[in-house]
N, C-alpha and C positions, 0 to 999 in steps of 0.2 A: 504497500500499498502506500504512493508517495501524498509526502508531506501536503500538499493539497488534499485531498479524499479523507487523511488522518483525520487536521483543522475541522473538517466539515462532520465526523461519522462525531466529533468528540461536541463536534457546534449543537449535533439534535439529543444526543444524552443527557448533557447540560442543561437542554431548553425543556426535555419531557421531565426531568428529574422536579424541578418545582408544581406541574400539575399532576403527578404523582403525590405528592405531600398533602395538594390544596385539597384532591378529590378525600384522600383518608383522611383529613383535619375538617374536612365536609363532612362527613360522613352524623347520620345519616341524612342522604338526599330524599328520600324516598322510605315510602313504607316498611315496618319491618310486621315480616310475620313470624310468630311463635306456634309449636306444634306440637301438639299434649297426647300423648299416648293413650288417655282415657277418654271415655263418655261426655259429652255435655255433663253439667253437672256433680262430676266430681268434686271432691276435694281438692286435689291438684288442680281439676279446673277453675275452679271458684277462684283458687288464692291465684292465678296465672294471672286469671282477667282484670281481680284489685291491680297486681304486679303492672300488666298491662299497660292499663290507663292513669297512670305514676308515668312508667317509660312514656307514656306521650306524652305528658306531659311535659317533665326533662326536655328530651331530646325534641323535641318540636314536631315529629311525628306517628299520624298516624301509626297504629302497633296495631295486628288480628293478630287471636288466636286463632285455628283450627284445630277441629277433633279428629284422632282419624285414630280410631281404639283400633287393639286386639293384639294376638300375640304376645302378652306381659309387656307391653308398651312400644314391640320390635316394631314391628311396620312404618310408626314415627318414625322409631327411632334409623332406619334404614333410608324411610323417605329422605329427611334431613344432609344425613349424612354424604347424601350424593350430591347434595344441593351446592354450587360455588358456595367458597371459604369467602365472603365478603363482608357478615355480617347481616347480613337481610332476611335470613334462614336461622331460626334457634329455636329449641328445643330443647325440653320440661323433662332433664333426666335423672331418674328415680330409683329408690331402694328396688324398687323390679328391676330394672336393668345391671345394678348388680350385681342378681344374685340371675339372674340372664344371663351377667359376661363370668359369674364365679362358673356354670355349670360349665362351661368351656366346649356348651354344643357347636358346631357348626350351626345348630338351629337359626341360633341366636350371633347379633352385632356384636362389638366387643367395642364397650364407651370407652374404655380408656387409650383403647387405639384409635378410636373415628372421631369425637370428638378435645377442643379445647375445652375443658371449662372457662365457665364466667364467674355464676356466683351462684353463691346457695343463698336458695332463699325462707326456707322454712321446714317445718314438722312435726307432724301427731300427734303428741305422748299416744302410746299405746301402753295397758290399767293391764297388769295380770289380774285377773277375776278369777273367784270362785262360786262353784254356788251352796248354799250354808250346811248342809246335806253333808256337806264335805266334812266344816267342823273343823275350819284349821281357818286361821285369821291374818294368818305374816307369812312370810317367804321364810323362815329355816323353821317352821310346826309342820308345810306344804313338803318343805324336802326331807322333814322326820318323820312322811304319810307316809310321803315313795317312798324309802329306800323300807319300813316296813312290807312294803306290798308290794316289793317290783312288777313294772308290769300294772298295776291295777287300780294307776290312774290315770284317768281318760286328756289328751283335751281335745278341745274342737278347733280350727283351721277355717278359711276363705276358699283354701283349694292347696294340694298337693303343690311344692316351691313358691307359695306365697308369705309375704314379709308376717304374714304371725304363724304361716306353719315353723319358719326356718329360729322364730322366738326362740315358739317352744324349743324343737331342737337346741337351741344355744344351751337354754334354760339347762335343758337335761344334760346336756354335755360337762357344763359348768359346775351342774352341783354334785353331776357322778350319781344321775337317779336314771333311773328305766319310768319312761312315762309312752301312752298307748294315744298315738295319734290318729284321730280323723276328721278325715279333710269330706266341709261338705262346697256345695258349687254356689259362693260366695258366705258373705258375712250372715243378712237375713238371714238362715235356716241354721245357722251356724247357732248366732245368737237364740234366737227360738230355744233350740234343744238346750242350748247353754240357761236361759233363765228354765225349761222344764224338768231339769234335773235327767235330761237322757246323755251330758259332757260335764264332766267334774270341775272342769278350769279351760281359760280364754287367754288370751291374750289379746284383745281391741282398744279400737281407742278411745281415746279420753270424753272426744262428743259424745261415739256411740252407747258406753257406758255408763255412764254420770249416771241419767235417767235412773237405773237400774239400780247402781246404786244408794245413791239419796230412799230411793223404796225401800230398801233395805231384802232386796230380789237377789245381791249381786254381791259380795264380799272383796271387797278391793285390796289385793294384797302388799303390791309394790309398784313404780312408775318403771316401765322398760327404759325410758331414757337417761341420762346421762345426771338430767335436774329435777326434779319437782316439776311439777303444772301447776300453775296459779290456780285448774280448776278444782283440786284436789291436791290442796296444801299440803295437809295431812300427813298423808303420804307418802312415804318414804320408798327410795329409788329400791332397783333389786341392789343397785352396785350398795348403797345405804348399810340393806337387809340382811350383805355378807359376802353377796357375791363382784367381788372385787372389779370394778372394769365392765362390767354387762350393761350393752349399748344393741338395742333392739328397737333403733326410731325407723320413723317412716315418712325420708326427707326429701325433698326434691327440689333443683337449684336448675341455673340456667345455663345451654352447654350451647357448641357451635362447632361444626364442620371443625377438624382438623386444618389447619391451615390457614383461618383466618386471622388478619394483622395482630400484634398484641395492642396496638394503636387501637383499635376497632373492637378487640374483649375487655379493653383497663379501660375504655369511654361506656360500654353496656354494664359492669360492673358499679363505676360510679355510681349509675340513673338506677344499680338496685339496692342500691345502699342507703339509699336517700327514699329508692320508695317503704322499704322496710322500719326506714330510719323516724317515715310520716306517721303524727300522730294516728289522724283520717285508716292507715291502712294495717297498722296497730290494730283499732277498731273490728276492723273487718274481718283479717283476721282470727281476733278471735270470741268472734261470733260464732266459729266455724271449728273452732277447739284446736286452729293453727298459731302456734311460736314463730314470732317473724327469726332470721338469722343471717348473721352479715356475718359474712366470709369470702371476700375474694376470689379471681381464680388460680393461687397458690395451694391456700389451706385447701380451696372446694377439688382441690386437682387431687392433692394427698387425701381426702376424706376417703372421695372416690375408692381409691385404689387402697385404704385399708381397710371399705363392708368390702369390698371385688374379696379382697383376701380373708377377710374374719367369713363372711360364708363360702367360701372355700372348704374351708377347712369341715364349716359344720357340717353341709353335704359330703362329705368324701366321710368325714364319723359315725352320721346316723344313714350312710345310704341310700341321699334323695339322690334322682335322675330327672332331669326334665324332659315332656318330654318335645 
């Protein structure tokens, strides 16, 4: 290449650099779409729409929420992972996606490799509850009863491989007990049979089991998240009750296709932080039994990786396989 041509190439490169920088600085310049892998009206969907409204105000662009349920949120994950990594197509990654990845099944996308974490948004605290006929009121009492009768205590879940199922398996593993898993097709029939005494215990969302606890129909033994929940402030966490480090929260957060510019994910993360810190958002979350979480790209990425590793071990120990 002669000197004249080299000069032309260099000048062109220098001319394009400011354009690229300006385009990135101007993000977003058009509407953003957030895809949720669960039906409209689910707690994840409701929370995402609350966050989306706040993001729209902060970013100055419309933020549209699309529901793409199916395959434990894997259909939505695959769709967004294949989108251009420009920040305009986002995905709500949840504990379900972490569990899918933990299974190491080729049927599911690996969220740790396919997405760039943006920010954690919140979690729904699970509560370990028991039917009064079991005659236990604390976690130590439950563990003692389970050790006295290996495999004799049943625990319900909303299905094989769901977070309530793996919460029960994690509990059994950490407590050194055997429990009998009874899977249901959804949480409603599981709770119904728990209330009827057909099953003994269950990990259920605080917002779902709270009315039954208040009515004396269920005993609250422990909260499954690291911190106590505001809805049941006098109920200790399972970690406090003896199983140190126990955490089986139902969490969710925002992610973008891998390769999305760091400047874009940072800007989105700041907007999410503004949202979860807002009084109005906190109030709307509380009404749904959701606790806001402020965690940016790096801590959220580490948390996802930790969850994937944790549930991979739980599934291997319990022999759980996902279809």
